[in-house]
C-alpha positions in Angstrom: -0.4 -0.2 -0.4 1.1 3.6 -0.9 0.6 6.4 0.6 1.0 10.3 -0.7 0.9 13.6 1.3 0.7 17.4 -1.0 4.5 17.9 -1.1 6.3 14.5 -3.3 9.2 13.2 -1.3 10.7 9.7 -2.9 12.1 7.2 -0.5 15.0 4.4 -0.8 13.6 0.7 -0.8 14.3 0.2 3.0 13.1 -3.2 4.7 11.6 -2.8 8.0 13.1 -3.8 11.5 9.9 -6.2 12.3 8.3 -8.5 9.8 4.5 -6.4 9.3 2.1 -8.9 7.2 2.8 -5.9 4.4 5.6 -3.5 4.5 5.9 -0.7 1.9 7.9 1.9 2.1 5.3 6.0 2.2 5.4 8.2 -1.1 4.0 11.1 0.1 4.1 15.5 -0.3 3.7 18.3 2.3 0.5 19.4 2.8 0.2 23.1 1.3 -1.4 25.8 3.6 -4.0 28.1 2.8 -1.6 30.2 1.5 0.8 29.8 -1.5 4.4 28.6 -0.4 7.4 27.7 -2.8 8.1 24.3 -3.6 11.4 23.7 -1.4 14.3 20.7 -2.6 13.9 17.4 -1.1 17.2 17.0 0.7 18.7 13.6 1.8 18.8 12.3 5.1 21.6 14.3 6.5 23.0 12.4 9.7 23.7 9.2 8.6 27.0 10.3 6.8 27.6 13.0 9.8 31.2 11.9 9.9 32.1 11.6 6.6 30.3 14.5 5.5 32.4 16.9 7.5 35.8 15.1 5.7 33.7 16.5 2.3 33.8 19.9 3.9 36.1 22.7 3.2 36.7 25.8 5.7 36.3 29.3 3.7 39.2 31.0 5.3 39.1 34.8 4.2 41.9 36.8 4.1 42.8 38.4 7.7 45.3 40.8 9.5 46.6 37.5 10.9 47.1 36.0 7.6 48.9 38.4 5.6 51.2 38.8 8.8 52.4 35.4 8.6 51.0 34.8 12.5 47.3 32.4 12.6 45.4 33.0 15.7 42.9 30.4 16.9 41.5 32.4 19.7 39.8 29.0 21.1 43.0 27.4 22.1 43.1 30.5 23.9 39.9 30.1 26.3 39.2 27.7 28.7 38.3 24.3 27.0 34.7 24.1 28.4 34.2 27.5 27.4 35.3 26.8 23.8 32.2 23.6 24.3 30.1 25.6 25.0 30.6 28.3 22.0 30.5 25.8 19.4 27.6 24.0 20.9 25.8 27.2 19.8 27.0 26.3 16.5 24.0 25.2 13.7 24.8 21.7 12.3 26.2 22.6 9.3 28.9 25.2 11.0 29.7 22.2 13.4 30.3 20.0 10.5 32.2 22.6 8.9 34.6 24.1 12.1 36.0 20.5 12.7 38.0 20.8 9.7 40.1 24.3 11.2 42.4 22.8 13.8 42.9 19.6 15.6 41.8 22.0 18.3 38.5 22.6 17.1 37.9 18.9 16.3 38.9 17.9 19.7 36.2 19.9 20.9 33.6 18.8 18.1 34.3 15.0 19.4 33.7 15.7 22.9 30.9 13.9 24.5 29.5 17.3 26.5 29.3 19.4 23.5 26.5 17.2 22.6 25.0 16.5 25.9 24.8 20.6 25.4 23.4 21.3 21.4 20.6 18.2 23.0 20.0 20.4 25.7 20.1 23.7 23.2 17.4 21.9 21.3 15.2 20.9 23.9 15.6 17.5 23.1 15.4 15.2 26.2 15.9 11.8 27.0 13.6 9.3 28.6 13.7 9.5 32.5 15.0 6.5 34.4 16.5 6.2 37.8 18.6 3.4 36.3 20.2 5.3 33.7 24.3 7.6 34.1 23.4 10.3 31.5 27.3 10.3 32.5 27.8 7.1 30.0 25.6 8.2 27.4 27.1 8.7 24.0 25.1 12.6 23.4 27.1 12.7 20.6 25.4 9.3 18.9 22.0 10.6 20.4 22.0 13.6 18.7 22.7 12.1 15.3 19.5 9.6 16.0 17.4 12.8 17.3 18.2 15.0 14.2 17.2 12.5 11.6 13.9 11.4 13.7 13.1 15.3 13.7 13.9 15.4 9.7 11.6 13.1 8.8 8.9 14.4 10.6 9.2 17.6 8.7 9.8 15.8 5.4 7.6 13.2 6.2 9.5 10.3 6.1 8.1 6.5 7.0 7.7 3.1 6.5 4.5 1.7 6.8 3.2 -1.7 8.0 -0.1 -2.5 8.0 -1.4 -5.2 10.4 -4.5 -7.3 8.7 -5.5 -7.2 12.7 -9.6 -8.1 12.9 -12.4 -9.5 11.3 -14.0 -6.0 11.0 -13.4 -2.5 11.6 -10.8 -1.6 14.4 -12.6 1.4 16.1 -9.7 2.2 19.0 -6.1 1.2 20.0 -3.7 2.2 22.6 0.0 1.3 22.0 3.3 1.9 23.9 7.2 0.7 23.3 6.6 -2.4 23.6 2.9 -3.5 23.1 -0.2 -2.5 21.2 -4.2 -3.3 22.3 -6.8 -3.1 19.7 -10.5 -3.2 20.1 -13.0 -3.8 16.6 -16.7 -4.3 16.0 -16.0 -8.2 16.0 -16.0 -7.8 19.5 -12.6 -8.8 20.6 -10.0 -6.9 22.0 -6.5 -8.1 20.6 -2.6 -7.5 22.2 -0.2 -6.8 19.8 3.9 -7.2 20.0 5.3 -4.0 18.9 8.7 -5.0 18.0 7.0 -7.6 15.3 3.6 -6.5 15.0 2.5 -9.9 15.5 -0.8 -10.9 17.5 0.2 -11.9 20.9 -3.4 -12.5 22.9 -6.8 -11.8 22.6 -9.6 -11.0 24.8 -13.7 -11.5 24.8 -16.1 -10.4 27.2 -18.3 -7.4 25.4 -21.1 -8.7 23.4 -21.2 -5.6 21.2 -18.6 -3.5 19.6 -15.8 -2.5 21.3 -15.8 1.4 21.2 -13.1 2.4 23.5 -10.3 1.6 25.6 -7.7 2.4 28.1 -4.6 0.9 29.8 -1.7 1.3 32.4 0.5 -1.4 33.7 -2.1 -2.9 36.3 -5.9 -2.6 34.2 -7.1 -2.6 30.8 -11.2 -0.6 30.6 -12.9 -1.4 27.5 -16.5 0.3 26.5 -19.0 -1.0 24.1 -21.8 -1.0 22.4 -23.2 -3.2 24.3 -23.8 -0.4 27.8 -21.2 -2.1 29.9 -18.1 -1.0 31.1 -15.2 -4.0 31.6 -12.3 -3.7 33.8 -10.2 -5.9 33.3 -6.9 -7.3 34.8 -4.4 -6.5 32.5 -1.0 -8.7 33.7 -3.8 -11.7 34.2 -6.2 -10.8 31.6 -8.9 -11.7 33.5 -12.1 -9.2 33.9 -11.9 -7.8 37.3 -15.6 -5.9 37.1 -18.2 -4.7 34.9 -19.8 -1.3 35.4 -23.5 -1.3 34.0 -26.1 1.7 34.3 -25.6 2.9 30.4 -28.7 2.7 28.3 -27.0 2.5 25.1 -23.0 2.6 23.0 -20.2 3.6 25.5 -18.3 5.9 23.2 -15.5 7.2 25.1 -13.7 6.2 28.8 -11.3 7.7 30.8 -9.4 7.9 34.3 -7.9 8.2 37.1 -6.5 6.2 40.4 -10.3 7.4 41.9 -12.6 7.5 39.6 -13.6 5.5 36.1 -15.5 8.1 33.4 -17.6 6.7 30.7 -19.5 8.8 28.4 -22.4 7.3 26.2 -24.7 7.9 23.1 -27.7 8.4 26.0 -26.2 11.8 26.8 -25.2 10.6 29.8 -21.1 10.9 31.9 -21.2 8.4 34.8 -18.7 8.2 37.7 -17.6 5.4 38.9 -15.5 4.2 41.9 -12.3 3.4 40.6 -12.0 0.4 43.2 -15.5 -0.8 43.9 -17.3 -0.3 40.7 -19.7 2.1 42.3 -21.8 4.0 40.1 -20.5 8.0 42.2 -22.7 10.0 39.8 -24.4 10.6 36.5 -23.7 14.0 34.9 -26.4 14.9 32.7 -25.8 18.4 30.5 -25.9 17.3 26.9 -28.6 17.0 24.7 -27.7 14.5 22.1 -24.6 11.5 22.4 -21.9 12.2 24.5 -18.8 11.4 21.8 -15.4 12.2 23.5 -14.5 12.9 27.8 -10.8 13.4 28.4 -10.0 13.8 32.4 -7.2 16.7 34.5 -7.1 16.2 37.7 -10.5 17.4 38.6 -11.8 18.8 35.5 -13.5 16.4 32.9 -14.0 18.1 29.4 -16.8 16.9 27.2 -17.4 16.8 23.7 -21.2 15.7 22.2 -23.5 15.6 18.8 -25.3 18.7 20.2 -22.8 20.7 19.1 -20.9 22.0 22.9 -17.7 21.1 24.9 -18.4 21.4 28.6 -16.0 21.7 30.8 -17.1 19.2 34.7 -16.2 19.8 37.8 -15.5 15.8 38.4 -15.8 16.3 42.4 -19.5 17.9 42.0 -21.0 17.1 38.7 -21.7 21.1 38.1 -21.2 22.8 34.5 -17.7 25.5 35.2 -17.9 26.2 31.4 -19.4 25.7 27.9 -17.6 25.8 24.5 -19.2 27.1 21.5 -18.2 27.5 17.9 -19.0 24.2 16.0 -20.8 24.4 13.6 -22.0 20.3 13.7 -21.3 17.7 16.5 -18.2 17.3 18.6 -17.0 13.9 17.7 -13.3 14.3 19.6 -11.5 16.2 22.0 -8.4 16.3 23.4 -7.1 18.0 26.9 -3.9 19.1 28.5 -5.3 21.2 31.9 -4.3 24.6 29.3 -5.9 23.7 26.1 -8.9 21.8 24.3 -8.7 20.5 21.0 -11.4 19.1 19.3 -12.5 17.9 16.1 -16.5 17.9 14.4 -18.8 16.8 11.6 -18.2 20.5 10.5 -14.4 19.7 8.9 -12.9 21.5 11.4 -10.3 21.0 14.6 -10.9 24.2 16.5 -7.7 25.0 19.7 -9.6 26.6 22.8 -8.1 28.5 25.7 -9.4 26.4 28.6 -9.6 29.0 31.4 -11.5 31.8 28.6 -13.3 29.3 26.3 -12.2 31.3 23.7 -11.1 30.0 20.0 -7.2 30.4 19.4 -7.5 28.6 16.0 -9.7 26.6 13.3 -8.1 25.0 11.4 -9.5 23.8 8.1 -8.1 21.0 5.8 -10.2 17.7 6.2 -13.0 17.2 3.9 -14.7 14.9 6.1 -16.0 13.8 9.7 -12.9 14.7 12.1 -13.1 11.2 14.0 -10.1 11.3 16.2 -7.1 13.4 17.2 -3.9 13.6 19.5 -1.7 16.8 20.7 1.2 18.0 22.2 3.3 20.7 22.7 3.9 21.0 18.9 1.8 19.4 16.5 -2.1 18.6 16.1 -2.8 14.5 14.8 -5.9 14.4 13.1 -7.8 11.8 11.3 -11.3 11.2 10.0 -13.9 10.2 7.4 -11.5 11.8 4.5 -9.4 9.0 5.0 -6.8 11.5 5.9 -4.1 11.6 8.5 -3.3 14.8 9.0 -0.7 16.9 11.3 -0.2 20.1 12.0 2.1 22.8 13.5 0.2 23.4 17.4 1.8 27.2 17.0 0.7 28.6 13.9 -1.8 26.2 12.6 -0.2 25.2 9.5 -0.9 22.0 7.7 2.6 20.4 7.4 1.7 16.9 5.9 -1.1 15.0 5.3 -1.1 11.4 4.7 -3.7 10.2 2.4 -3.8 6.1 0.9 -3.5 5.7 -3.0 -4.5 2.0 -2.7 -7.4 1.2 -0.5 -9.6 4.3 0.9 -11.1 3.2 4.3 -12.1 5.6 6.9 -9.7 6.1 10.1 -11.9 5.8 13.5 -8.7 6.3 15.6 -4.7 8.2 15.7 -2.7 7.9 18.5 1.5 9.2 18.3 4.3 9.1 19.9 7.6 10.0 19.4 8.2 8.2 16.6 5.1 6.7 15.2 1.8 7.3 14.1 -0.7 4.4 14.4 -4.0 4.5 12.5 -7.3 2.3 13.3 -9.4 2.0 10.6 -12.9 0.3 9.0 -11.2 -1.9 6.6 -10.2 -4.0 9.5 -6.0 -2.9 9.8 -4.1 -0.6 11.7 -1.6 1.1 9.7 1.6 2.0 11.4 3.4 5.0 10.2 7.1 4.9 11.3 9.4 7.4 11.1 12.4 5.8 13.3 12.8 3.1 11.2 16.7 1.9 11.7 16.8 4.7 14.0 17.8 3.7 17.9 15.2 6.2 20.1 15.4 4.3 22.9 16.5 6.7 25.1 14.8 9.8 23.1 11.7 11.2 25.2 
């Protein structure tokens, strides 16, 4: 299967790390924003040959008073070593490659591990938090190469795809981490996948209807279904712990913390359950249409409904704190990080809201169908929907950076998630599509 993005890039044929059922490199173009812009030629991935490139570069040395006088002054050698390292860390990558040819002293600094640690810090590129990890033993130069290459691929849309023939019917929901992925389907099953091999390693059956939503952590998996129930599973033993009953129609979304499980339903209500006992704590009513999506942050719950509204609730009292109006049709998906709310709608737009003031700060236009799912971080929004595309937007400017579209088999996209190196889409055609920006790279230490 091939993909396209609006701004054509060709890829070399590279085999994936794992062995999925299908694997093709993707040919993509970068999506143009509303205003036209000049097309930029695609540069090859620069990092793999970082050291090789440095040997091919020559440094232009215009004549200066020192040369005409017959003397050459290495100002960096006159400074404390740590200060020289700090100065070079502020250079861009091309300049760093060039100055490594100036002298033996400069090349020594270029290869200094501390310089590349500072380069990572300057770029605000972080490593994953691990109490067992000794930062002094990290090869920062190596890590910088991996991160730089990964960032370049996100900028240009270079990915390898893995298509998993996941279920016997449409895949409605999905969540993944570094080691596993869990999917839920219209075929009423929940499946576990090994992220290293993309092979199915287990399945659960318990719902009598479609599995519409799921969330998990190290201890529990919680799923909601069109059978109007929520099941809490022991994720280690793959056994059901309890079933939550009370909704009168399908459960469209769930979220939880260490106190509460919250479920949203087609029956227009939100139910709050005690996490430990499963007892019903309260029922929140206020929407006049199906509650399609919810997100919990602290004591605040945000909900999006088919009635076209977004509401914020105090989960401890059930009181409505604020309402967000602007979408012209039903709200299908929302995400909330405590400061921002990002929402998708049947009006084909993605909107960004200031959670505190209720003001819509940005409207993203580009989708040509219902926006079914989205996720965001401090840099980007990834959205997908019934126009069969996955789009990546700048959360700062609203510019559409990438737009992935299947060139072979059109399919609605029901769910989308991303991490530092992958975008994964759950699709109506029974498949899960993994778009891997990190193929061939070592991303284990990258946050």
